[in-house]
N, C-alpha and C positions, 0 to 999 in steps of 0.2 A: 162257906168262907163269909164270915159276917162283913158287911161294908165298912162299919164303924172301926174295926180293929185293922183294916188294911194299911199298911206299912210300906211306902216304896222308896228306895234308896238309889239316888242319882249322884254321880260325879262328872264334872265337866271340868275341862282344863284351858279352855280359851274362848274368845268371842264367839267363833263358829258353833262350838259345842252349846254354848248359852242358847243361840237361836235355835238350834235343833231340841234343846231340851225344853226351851220355853212352848215350842209348837207342840211337843209330845205331852207335856205338863198339862197344857189347856184341855187337850183331848182327855186324858186320863181322869181329870178333875170333873169332867162331864159325865164320865161314868160311874166315878166314885168321888163325888162331892164332899165326903168326910174323911177321905184318906189323908196319911200324914206323908208330906214328901220332905225328905231330908238327905244331907251329904254335902256336896261342893257344887254351887251354882253361880251363875253372873247375874247381873243387874236385871235381865229380863225375868229370868226365873224367880228372884226374890219379889219382884214386883207381883207375882201370882201367889205370894205366901210360902215360897219355898224356904226351907230352914237350912241357911249354910252355915255349916261347922267350922269352915275356913274360907279365908279369902281366895278366890280363884285364881288371881295372880300367883299365888304360890306354886302353882303347876304349869304356869306359863313359861316354858323353856324349850328349846328345840336345838337339835343337833346331838351327835354324838360325844363330841368333846365337851361342848357347852355346858351340858347336864351334869357334868362331873363336879362343877363348883357347888351344886345344890343337892347333890346326892344324899348327903346326911339328913337335911331337913325333908327331902322327898319321903325316905324311908320312915322318919319319924311321923309325918302326915299319915301314911299309908298305915303304920301300926296303930295309930290312934283310931283310924277308921275302921280297921278290924276289930278293934276291941269294942268300939261302939256298936257296930253292927252286930257282933256276935251277941251282945248282952242285949241289945234290941233288935232282934232279927225281923228285918223286912221280909213281905212275901215275895218280892223280886228286887234284886239289885241290877241296876242299869248303869254301865260306864259308857259314856258318850265320847268318844274318840281318845285321845291321850293314851294309847295302847300300852305304852312302856309303863306307865303308872297304874292303869286301870286292869289290864290283864292280870298282873301279880295280885291285886286286890280281889278280882274276881275269883281266882283260883283258890283262894284262902277262904272265901266266903263260901264258894261252892262245897269246898272240903267240909264245910259246918253243916251241910244240908240245905243251904240258901239257893233259891233258883237265880240265875244270872242271864243277863243278856249283854251283848257288846252293840251298840249303836254307831256305825261308821265303821266299815271294814279296814282293819290295818292294811297298807298297802302290799299285802303278800304277793300280788302279781307284779310289784315293781321291784322289790328286793326281799330277801329272807324269807323265801316261801316255806321254809320248813318250820317258821313260826306258827303256822296251821295246827302243829301237834299239841303246842301249848294252847292255842285258842281253843281246841276241840276239848282239852281237859278242863279249861276255865269256864267255859260259857254253855248255856243250852240253846242260845239263839245268837245269831250275828244278822244285824239289820244293814243292807247293803244301799249304798247311794246310787251305785252305777250299775248299768246293765250286764256290764261283762264280769262280775265279781262273782255271782253265785256259782257259776261253772267251775272256778277254782275249787270252791269249798266241796262241791258235789263230787270231786275226785276223792276227797278224804272222809264222806260221810259224815259232814258237818251241816247243821241245820241253819241254811242262810236263805235270806229272802231279799230280792230287789224292791225296794218301795220308793224310789224316786228320791227328789230333794225338796224339803219344806219350801226353800226360796224360789223353786220353778213354779210352786204353786201359788206363792205370794206375789210374783211379779208378773205383770200382764204380758202376753206373748206379743202384743203391739204397745209400745211405749211412747209417750210424749214428752219430749225434750222441752217443748214450748211451754206446756203445763207446768213441768218441774222447776223451770226458770222463772216463770210467774210466781209459783208457791214461794219461791226463796227470794222474790223481788230482785231478780238479776236481769241485766240488758239482754234483749234478744239476739243483738248484734255483735257481740264480740266473741271471740275464741275463749274457751274455759277449759283448763286443765285441772283434772282431779288428780291428787297427787296422795298415793296411800303409802307410805314407808313401812307399814306392818303395825301388828296390833301387840307385839312383844317389845320390850325395852330394847332387847339384843338386836332385834331387827333394825328398829329405828336408828340404834346407834351407829350400824353398819350403814344404812341406806340413805338416812336424811340428807347428809352433805352433797353427795353424789347427786340426789333428785334435785336438790336446791341448785345446784350449779347447773344442771339439765335445764332447769326451768329458766334460768338466768339466760342461757344460750338461747333457748327457744324464744324468750321475750324481745330477744334483739332482731328475730325474724318476723314475729307477729306482735307489733309493739302495743296492740290493745289488749294483749293477753291478761287474763285474769286466772290465778292460781287458786283453787280451793283445797284446803287441807283437813279433812275430817280426822279427829282424834277419837279413839275408842273408848277412852275413859280420862280421867283427870290426870293421872299418871302420865300418859302419854302426852296429853295437851301441856302439861309443864314442862315435859321432855322437849318438844317442839318448839315451844315459845322460847324457851331458855337457849336453844341454839339460834333461833333466829335473830333474838336481841343481841346475841354475842357476834353473829355474822350478818350484818344489814345486808338487804338485797334491794335491788333497783326495779322489781316486778311487784305488780299489785296482787296481794295474796291476803286470804281470811283463813284463819283457823276455826274449825267448826266443831262444837260438841257433837259427837256421834254422828247419826244421819248419813251415814257413808253412801246408802243407797240412793238418797235425795240428790246427793253430791254428784254421784256418778251419772244419774238420771239427767241432771242438768248440764252436764259437761259434753264437750265435743269429743274428748280422749282421756284415757286414763293411765296413768304412770303409777304402779304398783307393784309391792313385793308379791312372790309367788305364794300361794295359799288358797284358801277358800275364797278370798276376796276376787280373785280371778274368775271364779266361777259366778259370782255375783255380777261382776261386770259383764260377762257374756250373756247372762240373763237379762241384764239392762240394755243389751244391744250396743255397747259402747265399745269401740276400736280400744286397743290397750298395748302397752309395753309392759312386758313382765320381766322383773329384774330379782336375782337372788345372790346374795354373797354368804357363804360358809366359812368358818374357821379352815385354814389350808389343810390341816390333818383330817377333818371331817370329810372335805371335799375330795381328797386323795383316796380316803378309804371307801366313799360313794362310788368313785370311779370305778372300783371292782365290783360293787355289790349291786348298783343300780342297773335294772335291765332295760326299761324303756327308752326310747329315743327321745322323749321330751318330759319335761317337768312341769310346765304350766298345764293346768287342768283342762282348758279349751282345745290343746292339742293333743292332749292324752284321749279325751273324748273322741275327737275328730280323727284321731289316728294319722294326724299330719301337722305339718305347722301352718297354722292359720293365724297365728299372733306372733310377733317377735319375742322370744325369751333368751334372755341375757343373764350369763353366769360369770362369777369371778371377774377377770380382768375385762370381760366385755362390758361390765357395768361401769362406764365411765360417761361423762357428759358429751363428748362428741358423738358416740355411738348412739346414745339414748335420745340426744335431739335429732339426729338425721332420722332415725324411725319416727319420732313424733310428728317431724314435719311433713313426713311422707303421709301419716294417718290424717293429720289435721288439713291437709290440702288435697286429699284424693277422694274419689267415689268409693265409698267401702260398701255398695250394695251387695256384692256377692258375700263378703264377708257376713253382712246381717243375714242374709238367707241362710248361711251355715248356722250361724248362732241361732235362729228361730228353729231350724231343724232338730237341733240339739236340744234346746230348750223343750219342745215339745215331747221328746224321748225322757225327759226327766219329770215332765208334769204328771204325776201319779197319785195325788192326795197323800202324801208322805206321812202327815202327822196321823191321819186316820188310820193307814195301814200299819203304821209303827204302834200305835195304841193296841189295835186288834191283835197284832203277833204277840206283844207283851201278854196281853191278857190270856191267851192260848196257852201261853208257856205257864203263867200264874196258876190257871186251872188244871194243868197237867195234860193238856191235849196235844 
């Protein structure tokens, strides 16, 4: 296999996938510096020379009902990718997360004789375990972020490997809040809340208003409160700033371009939407309140399908509730504020010890392991 002709297809659907894709891309480029990487990528991947054929925002949709409004466009994008990769076959195609989109794409490409891998196991351990049969037909390899996932695949003879999480490698086991505040020129003696209402437009639309009202209630109890709101991209920044302009608040805040990790490291507590950001907050050793709101029909359906007792990643990993998680009607200013006050005024050392143990379990040099496993599949091993 000549290095110069190596082509690798990758599709990511959101910010967390872009982080994983960027780490994998860096490792693969070290091994194959002349390879071509293309598909759908985010800004971190594009910075490394990735050729994105569509805006990643096209795929940033979540929820059983919410996706219906975008279904025609999603099918169109997938059909165009199938056509492109069929005409320009990659040595391997890697779908990163976005399983509802990527598994169908992977199945079509594998049927054309293209080797495929899926990075980030779909949550078959949480709901719809029968998806494993579709996964088995669609991919040659599943890269798992969490240690309990390969056992599920082993039952069905699916090639799956636990590699840990790239963020667990990037973030130090022991973090320094003082250094993080000095880096951003923030006072050392004031309470700081990091507010992350989500990376998707729909999430922000559902959560921003209640998050802002919660911060207003918290500011009455902590008068020197500073609220930092990292926006994952320009679209989210405009969405957040438009809301705040239309709904003036009486607390001190800053909307920041990206840098969510720096913001969390500088904060005392984090208020955020459920998702990968909760894992990052855990790795940053920050107490958090996790909230999520689904469309009523989606919530009703998930009530029948979802198996775990928890939905926040730190709680799933610990197999117990170590951080408050609020869903639907629980996502209200009074409840959120009560939890935030508790976390902002308590000794959270036991929680930090648990976070540290979970961090160590995920620290596995994920980027290198992912690249090695991908190359093995490419080489037919």
